[in-house]
All heavy atoms as a GROMACS GRO file, in nm:
protein
  625
    1MET      N    1  14.912  19.380   4.908
    1MET     CA    2  14.809  19.328   4.992
    1MET      C    3  14.695  19.270   4.901
    1MET      O    4  14.669  19.314   4.794
    1MET     CB    5  14.751  19.448   5.073
    1MET     CG    6  14.628  19.407   5.151
    1MET     SD    7  14.556  19.555   5.247
    1MET     CE    8  14.604  19.509   5.400
    2THR      N    9  14.633  19.167   4.953
    2THR     CA   10  14.528  19.097   4.885
    2THR      C   11  14.393  19.108   4.960
    2THR      O   12  14.397  19.080   5.082
    2THR     CB   13  14.558  18.956   4.858
    2THR    OG1   14  14.681  18.954   4.778
    2THR    CG2   15  14.448  18.886   4.771
    3VAL      N   16  14.287  19.151   4.893
    3VAL     CA   17  14.159  19.155   4.956
    3VAL      C   18  14.057  19.076   4.870
    3VAL      O   19  14.052  19.107   4.754
    3VAL     CB   20  14.104  19.300   4.977
    3VAL    CG1   21  13.969  19.298   5.031
    3VAL    CG2   22  14.204  19.376   5.067
    4GLU      N   23  13.999  18.979   4.925
    4GLU     CA   24  13.897  18.892   4.850
    4GLU      C   25  13.964  18.838   4.722
    4GLU      O   26  13.899  18.841   4.617
    4GLU     CB   27  13.775  18.967   4.828
    4GLU     CG   28  13.694  19.011   4.958
    4GLU     CD   29  13.578  19.088   4.930
    4GLU    OE1   30  13.529  19.099   4.813
    4GLU    OE2   31  13.512  19.129   5.028
    5GLY      N   32  14.079  18.798   4.718
    5GLY     CA   33  14.147  18.743   4.606
    5GLY      C   34  14.200  18.839   4.506
    5GLY      O   35  14.252  18.805   4.398
    6CYS      N   36  14.194  18.970   4.536
    6CYS     CA   37  14.235  19.078   4.447
    6CYS      C   38  14.352  19.154   4.509
    6CYS      O   39  14.346  19.193   4.623
    6CYS     CB   40  14.119  19.166   4.411
    6CYS     SG   41  14.154  19.305   4.304
    7ASP      N   42  14.458  19.175   4.434
    7ASP     CA   43  14.566  19.262   4.484
    7ASP      C   44  14.513  19.401   4.486
    7ASP      O   45  14.455  19.456   4.398
    7ASP     CB   46  14.684  19.253   4.389
    7ASP     CG   47  14.756  19.114   4.396
    7ASP    OD1   48  14.737  19.052   4.492
    7ASP    OD2   49  14.826  19.079   4.296
    8VAL      N   50  14.554  19.476   4.600
    8VAL     CA   51  14.510  19.614   4.611
    8VAL      C   52  14.624  19.693   4.663
    8VAL      O   53  14.721  19.642   4.724
    8VAL     CB   54  14.395  19.621   4.723
    8VAL    CG1   55  14.263  19.559   4.672
    8VAL    CG2   56  14.428  19.573   4.853
    9VAL      N   57  14.624  19.825   4.647
    9VAL     CA   58  14.716  19.926   4.694
    9VAL      C   59  14.646  19.993   4.812
    9VAL      O   60  14.534  20.041   4.802
    9VAL     CB   61  14.756  20.020   4.591
    9VAL    CG1   62  14.846  20.124   4.642
    9VAL    CG2   63  14.818  19.957   4.470
   10CYS      N   64  14.712  20.010   4.921
   10CYS     CA   65  14.659  20.080   5.047
   10CYS      C   66  14.712  20.225   5.050
   10CYS      O   67  14.833  20.245   5.021
   10CYS     CB   68  14.700  20.005   5.166
   10CYS     SG   69  14.636  19.835   5.183
   11TYR      N   70  14.621  20.312   5.084
   11TYR     CA   71  14.660  20.461   5.099
   11TYR      C   72  14.619  20.500   5.235
   11TYR      O   73  14.520  20.446   5.292
   11TYR     CB   74  14.581  20.546   5.000
   11TYR     CG   75  14.626  20.517   4.851
   11TYR    CD1   76  14.562  20.427   4.771
   11TYR    CD2   77  14.730  20.592   4.798
   11TYR    CE1   78  14.591  20.408   4.645
   11TYR    CE2   79  14.763  20.566   4.665
   11TYR     CZ   80  14.699  20.484   4.590
   11TYR     OH   81  14.726  20.457   4.461
   12ARG      N   82  14.691  20.594   5.289
   12ARG     CA   83  14.658  20.660   5.426
   12ARG      C   84  14.686  20.802   5.418
   12ARG      O   85  14.797  20.844   5.382
   12ARG     CB   86  14.737  20.588   5.538
   12ARG     CG   87  14.692  20.650   5.677
   12ARG     CD   88  14.772  20.574   5.787
   12ARG     NE   89  14.737  20.431   5.786
   12ARG     CZ   90  14.632  20.382   5.846
   12ARG    NH1   91  14.546  20.455   5.908
   12ARG    NH2   92  14.621  20.249   5.845
   13CYS      N   93  14.590  20.886   5.456
   13CYS     CA   94  14.603  21.028   5.456
   13CYS      C   95  14.691  21.068   5.576
   13CYS      O   96  14.659  21.023   5.684
   13CYS     CB   97  14.465  21.092   5.457
   13CYS     SG   98  14.478  21.276   5.471
   14GLY      N   99  14.786  21.148   5.550
   14GLY     CA  100  14.873  21.198   5.658
   14GLY      C  101  14.810  21.295   5.748
   14GLY      O  102  14.858  21.315   5.858
   15HIS      N  103  14.712  21.366   5.694
   15HIS     CA  104  14.644  21.471   5.774
   15HIS      C  105  14.537  21.414   5.866
   15HIS      O  106  14.527  21.454   5.981
   15HIS     CB  107  14.588  21.575   5.689
   15HIS     CG  108  14.697  21.643   5.602
   15HIS    ND1  109  14.787  21.734   5.658
   15HIS    CD2  110  14.727  21.638   5.474
   15HIS    CE1  111  14.866  21.776   5.562
   15HIS    NE2  112  14.839  21.724   5.454
   16CYS      N  113  14.444  21.336   5.810
   16CYS     CA  114  14.337  21.284   5.886
   16CYS      C  115  14.345  21.134   5.921
   16CYS      O  116  14.252  21.087   5.984
   16CYS     CB  117  14.206  21.312   5.811
   16CYS     SG  118  14.188  21.218   5.660
   17ALA      N  119  14.441  21.067   5.871
   17ALA     CA  120  14.457  20.918   5.905
   17ALA      C  121  14.350  20.827   5.836
   17ALA      O  122  14.338  20.709   5.864
   17ALA     CB  123  14.464  20.891   6.048
   18LYS      N  124  14.269  20.889   5.755
   18LYS     CA  125  14.172  20.810   5.672
   18LYS      C  126  14.252  20.712   5.581
   18LYS      O  127  14.355  20.746   5.523
   18LYS     CB  128  14.077  20.897   5.583
   18LYS     CG  129  13.983  20.814   5.506
   18LYS     CD  130  13.894  20.900   5.420
   18LYS     CE  131  13.803  20.815   5.345
   18LYS     NZ  132  13.716  20.880   5.248
   19ALA      N  133  14.202  20.583   5.575
   19ALA     CA  134  14.266  20.481   5.492
   19ALA      C  135  14.174  20.429   5.385
   19ALA      O  136  14.051  20.425   5.414
   19ALA     CB  137  14.317  20.364   5.576
   20TRP      N  138  14.227  20.392   5.265
   20TRP     CA  139  14.138  20.336   5.164
   20TRP      C  140  14.230  20.251   5.076
   20TRP      O  141  14.351  20.252   5.082
   20TRP     CB  142  14.072  20.445   5.085
   20TRP     CG  143  14.159  20.538   5.005
   20TRP    CD1  144  14.190  20.521   4.874
   20TRP    CD2  145  14.224  20.654   5.056
   20TRP    NE1  146  14.279  20.624   4.830
   20TRP    CE2  147  14.296  20.706   4.944
   20TRP    CE3  148  14.232  20.719   5.173
   20TRP    CZ2  149  14.380  20.821   4.950
   20TRP    CZ3  150  14.310  20.835   5.176
   20TRP    CH2  151  14.381  20.882   5.078
   21THR      N  152  14.166  20.164   4.993
   21THR     CA  153  14.234  20.084   4.897
   21THR      C  154  14.178  20.105   4.762
   21THR      O  155  14.068  20.153   4.739
   21THR     CB  156  14.223  19.935   4.940
   21THR    OG1  157  14.084  19.897   4.935
   21THR    CG2  158  14.281  19.910   5.080
   22ARG      N  159  14.263  20.058   4.663
   22ARG     CA  160  14.213  20.050   4.526
   22ARG      C  161  14.276  19.920   4.461
   22ARG      O  162  14.386  19.882   4.499
   22ARG     CB  163  14.247  20.169   4.447
   22ARG     CG  164  14.399  20.185   4.413
   22ARG     CD  165  14.429  20.279   4.297
   22ARG     NE  166  14.569  20.293   4.275
   22ARG     CZ  167  14.644  20.204   4.206
   22ARG    NH1  168  14.587  20.100   4.148
   22ARG    NH2  169  14.775  20.223   4.195
   23PRO      N  170  14.204  19.863   4.371
   23PRO     CA  171  14.267  19.740   4.301
   23PRO      C  172  14.383  19.771   4.216
   23PRO      O  173  14.387  19.883   4.161
   23PRO     CB  174  14.150  19.682   4.225
   23PRO     CG  175  14.049  19.794   4.208
   23PRO     CD  176  14.074  19.886   4.320
   24VAL      N  177  14.478  19.683   4.210
   24VAL     CA  178  14.591  19.692   4.120
   24VAL      C  179  14.538  19.654   3.977
   24VAL      O  180  14.470  19.555   3.963
   24VAL     CB  181  14.706  19.596   4.158
   24VAL    CG1  182  14.814  19.597   4.056
   24VAL    CG2  183  14.761  19.636   4.297
   25GLU      N  184  14.570  19.738   3.882
   25GLU     CA  185  14.519  19.716   3.751
   25GLU      C  186  14.586  19.580   3.692
   25GLU      O  187  14.702  19.567   3.692
   25GLU     CB  188  14.561  19.826   3.652
   25GLU     CG  189  14.515  19.970   3.697
   25GLU     CD  190  14.369  19.985   3.677
   25GLU    OE1  191  14.298  19.905   3.615
   25GLU    OE2  192  14.314  20.089   3.730
   26ASP      N  193  14.488  19.493   3.648
   26ASP     CA  194  14.541  19.366   3.589
   26ASP      C  195  14.504  19.352   3.440
   26ASP      O  196  14.539  19.246   3.388
   26ASP     CB  197  14.491  19.252   3.677
   26ASP     CG  198  14.341  19.241   3.673
   26ASP    OD1  199  14.272  19.327   3.617
   26ASP    OD2  200  14.284  19.140   3.740
   27ASP      N  201  14.444  19.445   3.386
   27ASP     CA  202  14.399  19.426   3.246
   27ASP      C  203  14.453  19.548   3.155
   27ASP      O  204  14.399  19.581   3.061
   27ASP     CB  205  14.254  19.423   3.233
   27ASP     CG  206  14.184  19.552   3.279
   27ASP    OD1  207  14.246  19.628   3.356
   27ASP    OD2  208  14.063  19.565   3.254
   28LEU      N  209  14.575  19.590   3.190
   28LEU     CA  210  14.635  19.701   3.109
   28LEU      C  211  14.685  19.641   2.976
   28LEU      O  212  14.741  19.528   2.968
   28LEU     CB  213  14.741  19.765   3.181
   28LEU     CG  214  14.713  19.843   3.306
   28LEU    CD1  215  14.839  19.887   3.384
   28LEU    CD2  216  14.633  19.960   3.261
   29GLU      N  217  14.672  19.715   2.868
   29GLU     CA  218  14.713  19.678   2.739
   29GLU      C  219  14.800  19.800   2.676
   29GLU      O  220  14.783  19.907   2.717
   29GLU     CB  221  14.599  19.650   2.649
   29GLU     CG  222  14.514  19.532   2.694
   29GLU     CD  223  14.401  19.498   2.604
   29GLU    OE1  224  14.394  19.552   2.488
   29GLU    OE2  225  14.318  19.425   2.646
   30VAL      N  226  14.878  19.757   2.582
   30VAL     CA  227  14.956  19.864   2.506
   30VAL      C  228  14.861  19.962   2.452
   30VAL      O  229  14.756  19.931   2.401
   30VAL     CB  230  15.045  19.797   2.402
   30VAL    CG1  231  15.113  19.895   2.309
   30VAL    CG2  232  15.151  19.697   2.465
   31TYR      N  233  14.897  20.092   2.457
   31TYR     CA  234  14.828  20.205   2.410
   31TYR      C  235  14.717  20.254   2.506
   31TYR      O  236  14.652  20.356   2.476
   31TYR     CB  237  14.770  20.189   2.272
   31TYR     CG  238  14.874  20.156   2.169
   31TYR    CD1  239  14.866  20.042   2.088
   31TYR    CD2  240  14.992  20.243   2.153
   31TYR    CE1  241  14.964  20.013   1.994
   31TYR    CE2  242  15.094  20.205   2.066
   31TYR     CZ  243  15.080  20.098   1.981
   31TYR     OH  244  15.177  20.070   1.895
   32ASP      N  245  14.699  20.191   2.618
   32ASP     CA  246  14.607  20.239   2.720
   32ASP      C  247  14.666  20.377   2.773
   32ASP      O  248  14.784  20.384   2.784
   32ASP     CB  249  14.585  20.147   2.838
   32ASP     CG  250  14.491  20.025   2.805
   32ASP    OD1  251  14.416  20.040   2.705
   32ASP    OD2  252  14.490  19.931   2.886
   33ILE      N  253  14.578  20.468   2.811
   33ILE     CA  254  14.622  20.586   2.873
   33ILE      C  255  14.618  20.565   3.022
   33ILE      O  256  14.518  20.518   3.083
   33ILE     CB  257  14.527  20.710   2.840
   33ILE    CG1  258  14.523  20.727   2.683
   33ILE    CG2  259  14.573  20.840   2.903
   33ILE    CD1  260  14.652  20.754   2.620
   34VAL      N  261  14.732  20.603   3.100
   34VAL     CA  262  14.740  20.578   3.232
   34VAL      C  263  14.795  20.695   3.317
   34VAL      O  264  14.853  20.781   3.257
   34VAL     CB  265  14.828  20.454   3.263
   34VAL    CG1  266  14.765  20.326   3.204
   34VAL    CG2  267  14.966  20.477   3.205
   35ARG      N  268  14.770  20.683   3.442
   35ARG     CA  269  14.836  20.775   3.538
   35ARG      C  270  14.934  20.689   3.618
   35ARG      O  271  14.911  20.578   3.658
   35ARG     CB  272  14.732  20.828   3.631
   35ARG     CG  273  14.782  20.933   3.723
   35ARG     CD  274  14.682  20.991   3.818
   35ARG     NE  275  14.667  20.907   3.940
   35ARG     CZ  276  14.572  20.911   4.024
   35ARG    NH1  277  14.465  20.984   3.998
   35ARG    NH2  278  14.574  20.844   4.138
   36VAL      N  279  15.055  20.748   3.641
   36VAL     CA  280  15.162  20.681   3.716
   36VAL      C  281  15.186  20.764   3.844
   36VAL      O  282  15.224  20.882   3.843
   36VAL     CB  283  15.287  20.674   3.638
   36VAL    CG1  284  15.396  20.590   3.719
   36VAL    CG2  285  15.265  20.603   3.508
   37ASP      N  286  15.157  20.708   3.958
   37ASP     CA  287  15.180  20.768   4.087
   37ASP      C  288  15.318  20.736   4.138
   37ASP      O  289  15.342  20.627   4.182
   37ASP     CB  290  15.078  20.727   4.185
   37ASP     CG  291  14.937  20.783   4.159
   37ASP    OD1  292  14.930  20.890   4.098
   37ASP    OD2  293  14.838  20.724   4.205
   38LEU      N  294  15.413  20.832   4.123
   38LEU     CA  295  15.552  20.818   4.170
   38LEU      C  296  15.558  20.885   4.307
   38LEU      O  297  15.467  20.957   4.351
   38LEU     CB  298  15.651  20.873   4.074
   38LEU     CG  299  15.643  20.821   3.931
   38LEU    CD1  300  15.734  20.911   3.845
   38LEU    CD2  301  15.676  20.676   3.928
   39HIS      N  302  15.669  20.863   4.375
   39HIS     CA  303  15.679  20.924   4.514
   39HIS      C  304  15.692  21.073   4.501
   39HIS      O  305  15.640  21.138   4.591
   39HIS     CB  306  15.811  20.868   4.578
   39HIS     CG  307  15.804  20.719   4.603
   39HIS    ND1  308  15.724  20.659   4.693
   39HIS    CD2  309  15.878  20.614   4.547
   39HIS    CE1  310  15.734  20.534   4.692
   39HIS    NE2  311  15.824  20.504   4.604
   40ASP      N  312  15.748  21.124   4.395
   40ASP     CA  313  15.767  21.268   4.387
   40ASP      C  314  15.693  21.337   4.270
   40ASP      O  315  15.705  21.455   4.255
   40ASP     CB  316  15.917  21.298   4.374
   40ASP     CG  317  15.983  21.236   4.251
   40ASP    OD1  318  15.916  21.146   4.191
   40ASP    OD2  319  16.089  21.266   4.217
   41ALA      N  320  15.615  21.264   4.204
   41ALA     CA  321  15.531  21.321   4.092
   41ALA      C  322  15.421  21.229   4.044
   41ALA      O  323  15.419  21.111   4.079
   41ALA     CB  324  15.628  21.343   3.972
   42THR      N  325  15.330  21.286   3.973
   42THR     CA  326  15.221  21.210   3.904
   42THR      C  327  15.239  21.239   3.759
   42THR      O  328  15.235  21.354   3.719
   42THR     CB  329  15.088  21.253   3.958
   42THR    OG1  330  15.076  21.226   4.102
   42THR    CG2  331  14.970  21.185   3.884
   43LEU      N  332  15.249  21.133   3.680
   43LEU     CA  333  15.270  21.148   3.539
   43LEU      C  334  15.153  21.082   3.462
   43LEU      O  335  15.094  20.987   3.510
   43LEU     CB  336  15.397  21.086   3.493
   43LEU     CG  337  15.525  21.131   3.560
   43LEU    CD1  338  15.644  21.046   3.521
   43LEU    CD2  339  15.551  21.280   3.530
   44TYR      N  340  15.131  21.129   3.340
   44TYR     CA  341  15.018  21.074   3.253
   44TYR      C  342  15.095  21.032   3.134
   44TYR      O  343  15.179  21.105   3.079
   44TYR     CB  344  14.912  21.174   3.231
   44TYR     CG  345  14.839  21.217   3.352
   44TYR    CD1  346  14.886  21.318   3.439
   44TYR    CD2  347  14.726  21.142   3.392
   44TYR    CE1  348  14.816  21.350   3.552
   44TYR    CE2  349  14.660  21.175   3.512
   44TYR     CZ  350  14.703  21.280   3.586
   44TYR     OH  351  14.636  21.306   3.703
   45GLY      N  352  15.061  20.915   3.077
   45GLY     CA  353  15.117  20.865   2.953
   45GLY      C  354  15.047  20.755   2.892
   45GLY      O  355  14.930  20.717   2.932
   46THR      N  356  15.114  20.682   2.794
   46THR     CA  357  15.059  20.576   2.721
   46THR      C  358  15.140  20.449   2.759
   46THR      O  359  15.260  20.450   2.760
   46THR     CB  360  15.067  20.599   2.570
   46THR    OG1  361  15.001  20.725   2.545
   46THR    CG2  362  15.005  20.492   2.492
   47VAL      N  363  15.068  20.334   2.784
   47VAL     CA  364  15.135  20.214   2.801
   47VAL      C  365  15.210  20.171   2.680
   47VAL      O  366  15.153  20.175   2.568
   47VAL     CB  367  15.033  20.108   2.844
   47VAL    CG1  368  15.101  19.968   2.846
   47VAL    CG2  369  14.957  20.139   2.974
   48TRP      N  370  15.335  20.141   2.696
   48TRP     CA  371  15.423  20.109   2.580
   48TRP      C  372  15.461  19.964   2.583
   48TRP      O  373  15.483  19.902   2.480
   48TRP     CB  374  15.547  20.199   2.587
   48TRP     CG  375  15.599  20.236   2.458
   48TRP    CD1  376  15.722  20.201   2.409
   48TRP    CD2  377  15.542  20.318   2.352
   48TRP    NE1  378  15.739  20.255   2.280
   48TRP    CE2  379  15.623  20.324   2.247
   48TRP    CE3  380  15.413  20.384   2.351
   48TRP    CZ2  381  15.594  20.396   2.132
   48TRP    CZ3  382  15.386  20.449   2.236
   48TRP    CH2  383  15.474  20.460   2.134
   49HIS      N  384  15.470  19.903   2.702
   49HIS     CA  385  15.505  19.763   2.715
   49HIS      C  386  15.454  19.705   2.849
   49HIS      O  387  15.461  19.778   2.952
   49HIS     CB  388  15.656  19.745   2.707
   49HIS     CG  389  15.708  19.600   2.708
   49HIS    ND1  390  15.705  19.530   2.589
   49HIS    CD2  391  15.760  19.523   2.807
   49HIS    CE1  392  15.752  19.406   2.613
   49HIS    NE2  393  15.787  19.401   2.743
   50VAL      N  394  15.399  19.589   2.851
   50VAL     CA  395  15.343  19.526   2.969
   50VAL      C  396  15.418  19.402   3.002
   50VAL      O  397  15.433  19.313   2.918
   50VAL     CB  398  15.193  19.493   2.948
   50VAL    CG1  399  15.133  19.434   3.078
   50VAL    CG2  400  15.118  19.628   2.912
   51GLU      N  401  15.461  19.393   3.129
   51GLU     CA  402  15.520  19.272   3.179
   51GLU      C  403  15.438  19.229   3.307
   51GLU      O  404  15.345  19.299   3.343
   51GLU     CB  405  15.665  19.287   3.222
   51GLU     CG  406  15.752  19.312   3.093
   51GLU     CD  407  15.903  19.322   3.128
   51GLU    OE1  408  15.941  19.310   3.254
   51GLU    OE2  409  15.983  19.327   3.032
   52ASP      N  410  15.470  19.114   3.366
   52ASP     CA  411  15.392  19.062   3.481
   52ASP      C  412  15.377  19.171   3.598
   52ASP      O  413  15.271  19.194   3.644
   52ASP     CB  414  15.453  18.940   3.539
   52ASP     CG  415  15.436  18.823   3.442
   52ASP    OD1  416  15.339  18.820   3.361
   52ASP    OD2  417  15.515  18.727   3.449
   53ASP      N  418  15.492  19.223   3.640
   53ASP     CA  419  15.486  19.312   3.755
   53ASP      C  420  15.522  19.451   3.726
   53ASP      O  421  15.532  19.539   3.820
   53ASP     CB  422  15.577  19.258   3.864
   53ASP     CG  423  15.726  19.245   3.815
   53ASP    OD1  424  15.743  19.250   3.698
   53ASP    OD2  425  15.810  19.231   3.897
   54ARG      N  426  15.549  19.491   3.605
   54ARG     CA  427  15.582  19.628   3.568
   54ARG      C  428  15.526  19.664   3.428
   54ARG      O  429  15.500  19.588   3.348
   54ARG     CB  430  15.729  19.652   3.581
   54ARG     CG  431  15.810  19.572   3.487
   54ARG     CD  432  15.955  19.587   3.503
   54ARG     NE  433  16.034  19.538   3.399
   54ARG     CZ  434  16.151  19.583   3.359
   54ARG    NH1  435  16.216  19.682   3.427
   54ARG    NH2  436  16.212  19.531   3.261
   55ILE      N  437  15.515  19.804   3.417
   55ILE     CA  438  15.463  19.859   3.295
   55ILE      C  439  15.556  19.965   3.248
   55ILE      O  440  15.615  20.047   3.322
   55ILE     CB  441  15.323  19.929   3.326
   55ILE    CG1  442  15.231  19.832   3.393
   55ILE    CG2  443  15.261  19.986   3.200
   55ILE    CD1  444  15.184  19.715   3.323
   56GLN      N  445  15.582  19.965   3.109
   56GLN     CA  446  15.660  20.082   3.054
   56GLN      C  447  15.561  20.179   2.997
   56GLN      O  448  15.468  20.148   2.925
   56GLN     CB  449  15.750  20.034   2.948
   56GLN     CG  450  15.849  20.133   2.900
   56GLN     CD  451  15.944  20.083   2.791
   56GLN    OE1  452  15.906  20.015   2.700
   56GLN    NE2  453  16.068  20.113   2.811
   57VAL      N  454  15.583  20.306   3.045
   57VAL     CA  455  15.493  20.424   3.008
   57VAL      C  456  15.576  20.521   2.928
   57VAL      O  457  15.682  20.557   2.973
   57VAL     CB  458  15.421  20.476   3.134
   57VAL    CG1  459  15.334  20.587   3.093
   57VAL    CG2  460  15.355  20.365   3.212
   58ARG      N  461  15.511  20.573   2.824
   58ARG     CA  462  15.573  20.676   2.742
   58ARG      C  463  15.495  20.800   2.756
   58ARG      O  464  15.369  20.807   2.748
   58ARG     CB  465  15.569  20.632   2.592
   58ARG     CG  466  15.632  20.726   2.497
   58ARG     CD  467  15.626  20.665   2.364
   58ARG     NE  468  15.696  20.748   2.262
   58ARG     CZ  469  15.628  20.827   2.171
   58ARG    NH1  470  15.496  20.823   2.169
   58ARG    NH2  471  15.696  20.895   2.087
   59GLY      N  472  15.565  20.919   2.779
   59GLY     CA  473  15.501  21.049   2.783
   59GLY      C  474  15.458  21.093   2.655
   59GLY      O  475  15.501  21.048   2.554
   60SER      N  476  15.359  21.194   2.651
   60SER     CA  477  15.307  21.235   2.523
   60SER      C  478  15.422  21.304   2.439
   60SER      O  479  15.512  21.374   2.495
   60SER     CB  480  15.200  21.340   2.544
   60SER     OG  481  15.254  21.457   2.601
   61GLY      N  482  15.427  21.265   2.311
   61GLY     CA  483  15.528  21.322   2.226
   61GLY      C  484  15.663  21.257   2.240
   61GLY      O  485  15.763  21.298   2.193
   62GLY      N  486  15.668  21.145   2.325
   62GLY     CA  487  15.791  21.075   2.350
   62GLY      C  488  15.888  21.157   2.447
   62GLY      O  489  16.011  21.123   2.446
   63GLU      N  490  15.833  21.249   2.526
   63GLU     CA  491  15.920  21.324   2.613
   63GLU      C  492  15.999  21.243   2.712
   63GLU      O  493  16.110  21.269   2.742
   63GLU     CB  494  15.834  21.426   2.695
   63GLU     CG  495  15.773  21.532   2.603
   63GLU     CD  496  15.684  21.628   2.688
   63GLU    OE1  497  15.698  21.633   2.814
   63GLU    OE2  498  15.594  21.685   2.630
   64TRP      N  499  15.941  21.134   2.754
   64TRP     CA  500  16.006  21.050   2.853
   64TRP      C  501  15.951  20.901   2.838
   64TRP      O  502  15.844  20.883   2.778
   64TRP     CB  503  15.990  21.090   2.997
   64TRP     CG  504  15.846  21.130   3.029
   64TRP    CD1  505  15.778  21.253   3.020
   64TRP    CD2  506  15.742  21.038   3.075
   64TRP    NE1  507  15.650  21.246   3.060
   64TRP    CE2  508  15.622  21.112   3.093
   64TRP    CE3  509  15.730  20.899   3.098
   64TRP    CZ2  510  15.500  21.059   3.138
   64TRP    CZ3  511  15.612  20.843   3.136
   64TRP    CH2  512  15.504  20.919   3.157
   65LEU      N  513  16.027  20.812   2.883
   65LEU     CA  514  15.990  20.660   2.883
   65LEU      C  515  16.037  20.609   3.011
   65LEU      O  516  16.163  20.620   3.046
   65LEU     CB  517  16.055  20.596   2.758
   65LEU     CG  518  16.024  20.458   2.734
   65LEU    CD1  519  15.875  20.449   2.687
   65LEU    CD2  520  16.113  20.402   2.622
   66LEU      N  521  15.945  20.551   3.089
   66LEU     CA  522  15.993  20.492   3.222
   66LEU      C  523  15.920  20.361   3.249
   66LEU      O  524  15.818  20.331   3.198
   66LEU     CB  525  15.964  20.588   3.334
   66LEU     CG  526  15.828  20.632   3.369
   66LEU    CD1  527  15.760  20.531   3.468
   66LEU    CD2  528  15.821  20.766   3.429
   67TRP      N  529  15.983  20.280   3.341
   67TRP     CA  530  15.923  20.160   3.387
   67TRP      C  531  15.858  20.194   3.524
   67TRP      O  532  15.929  20.265   3.605
   67TRP     CB  533  16.026  20.052   3.400
   67TRP     CG  534  16.065  19.986   3.276
   67TRP    CD1  535  16.178  20.017   3.199
   67TRP    CD2  536  15.998  19.882   3.208
   67TRP    NE1  537  16.179  19.939   3.086
   67TRP    CE2  538  16.068  19.856   3.084
   67TRP    CE3  539  15.875  19.812   3.222
   67TRP    CZ2  540  16.030  19.766   2.997
   67TRP    CZ3  541  15.839  19.724   3.136
   67TRP    CH2  542  15.913  19.697   3.020
   68ALA      N  543  15.746  20.155   3.550
   68ALA     CA  544  15.680  20.164   3.682
   68ALA      C  545  15.629  20.026   3.720
   68ALA      O  546  15.589  19.938   3.643
   68ALA     CB  547  15.565  20.267   3.669
   69GLU      N  548  15.626  20.012   3.856
   69GLU     CA  549  15.563  19.889   3.906
   69GLU      C  550  15.414  19.893   3.878
   69GLU      O  551  15.353  20.003   3.885
   69GLU     CB  552  15.595  19.872   4.052
   69GLU     CG  553  15.743  19.852   4.077
   69GLU     CD  554  15.772  19.822   4.230
   69GLU    OE1  555  15.693  19.760   4.291
   69GLU    OE2  556  15.869  19.881   4.279
   70ARG      N  557  15.353  19.778   3.858
   70ARG     CA  558  15.213  19.770   3.824
   70ARG      C  559  15.117  19.843   3.928
   70ARG      O  560  15.028  19.910   3.891
   70ARG     CB  561  15.174  19.626   3.808
   70ARG     CG  562  15.032  19.601   3.752
   70ARG     CD  563  14.997  19.463   3.731
   70ARG     NE  564  15.055  19.406   3.614
   70ARG     CZ  565  15.000  19.409   3.494
   70ARG    NH1  566  14.887  19.466   3.478
   70ARG    NH2  567  15.066  19.348   3.392
   71TRP      N  568  15.154  19.834   4.056
   71TRP     CA  569  15.071  19.891   4.159
   71TRP      C  570  15.072  20.047   4.148
   71TRP      O  571  14.981  20.116   4.203
   71TRP     CB  572  15.108  19.846   4.296
   71TRP     CG  573  15.243  19.891   4.340
   71TRP    CD1  574  15.368  19.818   4.326
   71TRP    CD2  575  15.282  20.008   4.406
   71TRP    NE1  576  15.474  19.892   4.384
   71TRP    CE2  577  15.420  20.011   4.432
   71TRP    CE3  578  15.211  20.122   4.447
   71TRP    CZ2  579  15.489  20.116   4.497
   71TRP    CZ3  580  15.278  20.218   4.514
   71TRP    CH2  581  15.416  20.219   4.536
   72GLN      N  582  15.165  20.108   4.074
   72GLN     CA  583  15.179  20.248   4.062
   72GLN      C  584  15.097  20.302   3.954
   72GLN      O  585  15.082  20.426   3.937
   72GLN     CB  586  15.325  20.293   4.045
   72GLN     CG  587  15.416  20.266   4.164
   72GLN     CD  588  15.560  20.303   4.129
   72GLN    OE1  589  15.620  20.239   4.043
   72GLN    NE2  590  15.612  20.398   4.204
   73VAL      N  591  15.046  20.219   3.860
   73VAL     CA  592  14.980  20.257   3.742
   73VAL      C  593  14.835  20.248   3.754
   73VAL      O  594  14.776  20.137   3.797
   73VAL     CB  595  15.027  20.168   3.623
   73VAL    CG1  596  14.958  20.211   3.495
   73VAL    CG2  597  15.179  20.182   3.608
   74ILE      N  598  14.758  20.347   3.711
   74ILE     CA  599  14.610  20.349   3.718
   74ILE      C  600  14.564  20.375   3.575
   74ILE      O  601  14.598  20.481   3.516
   74ILE     CB  602  14.558  20.459   3.816
   74ILE    CG1  603  14.612  20.430   3.961
   74ILE    CG2  604  14.411  20.468   3.808
   74ILE    CD1  605  14.585  20.542   4.052
   75LEU      N  606  14.467  20.295   3.532
   75LEU     CA  607  14.408  20.313   3.396
   75LEU      C  608  14.330  20.448   3.409
   75LEU      O  609  14.247  20.467   3.496
   75LEU     CB  610  14.316  20.200   3.363
   75LEU     CG  611  14.249  20.194   3.228
   75LEU    CD1  612  14.352  20.192   3.121
   75LEU    CD2  613  14.155  20.077   3.218
   76TYR      N  614  14.352  20.534   3.307
   76TYR     CA  615  14.290  20.661   3.311
   76TYR      C  616  14.171  20.678   3.212
   76TYR      O  617  14.172  20.622   3.114
   76TYR     CB  618  14.399  20.771   3.281
   76TYR     CG  619  14.361  20.908   3.317
   76TYR    CD1  620  14.339  20.946   3.452
   76TYR    CD2  621  14.345  21.002   3.219
   76TYR    CE1  622  14.309  21.071   3.488
   76TYR    CE2  623  14.310  21.130   3.252
   76TYR     CZ  624  14.291  21.172   3.387
   76TYR     OH  625  14.256  21.298   3.418
   0.00000   0.00000   0.00000
C-alpha cells in the first residue's frame, strides 16, 4: 500500500479491530540491526545483503541466515 508517496505496511488487531500503518524501510544498509516479522516468529539479526525488494538477515553468531521481504524488516 502507498500513502502520500511512501510504501507502508498495514496492521489490524484481531481482538479490537484497531488498524495502523508503518513505513516500509527504504534506507537499510549492510550491518544494520533489524527485526524481522515472520508469520510464525519474530527474529532479530544483522542485515547481510540488500536487494530491491528483499533483505538477507543473519542471526547473531551466524545461527541462521534468511531472506525476508523488505516489508517484513524493521530497522531496530
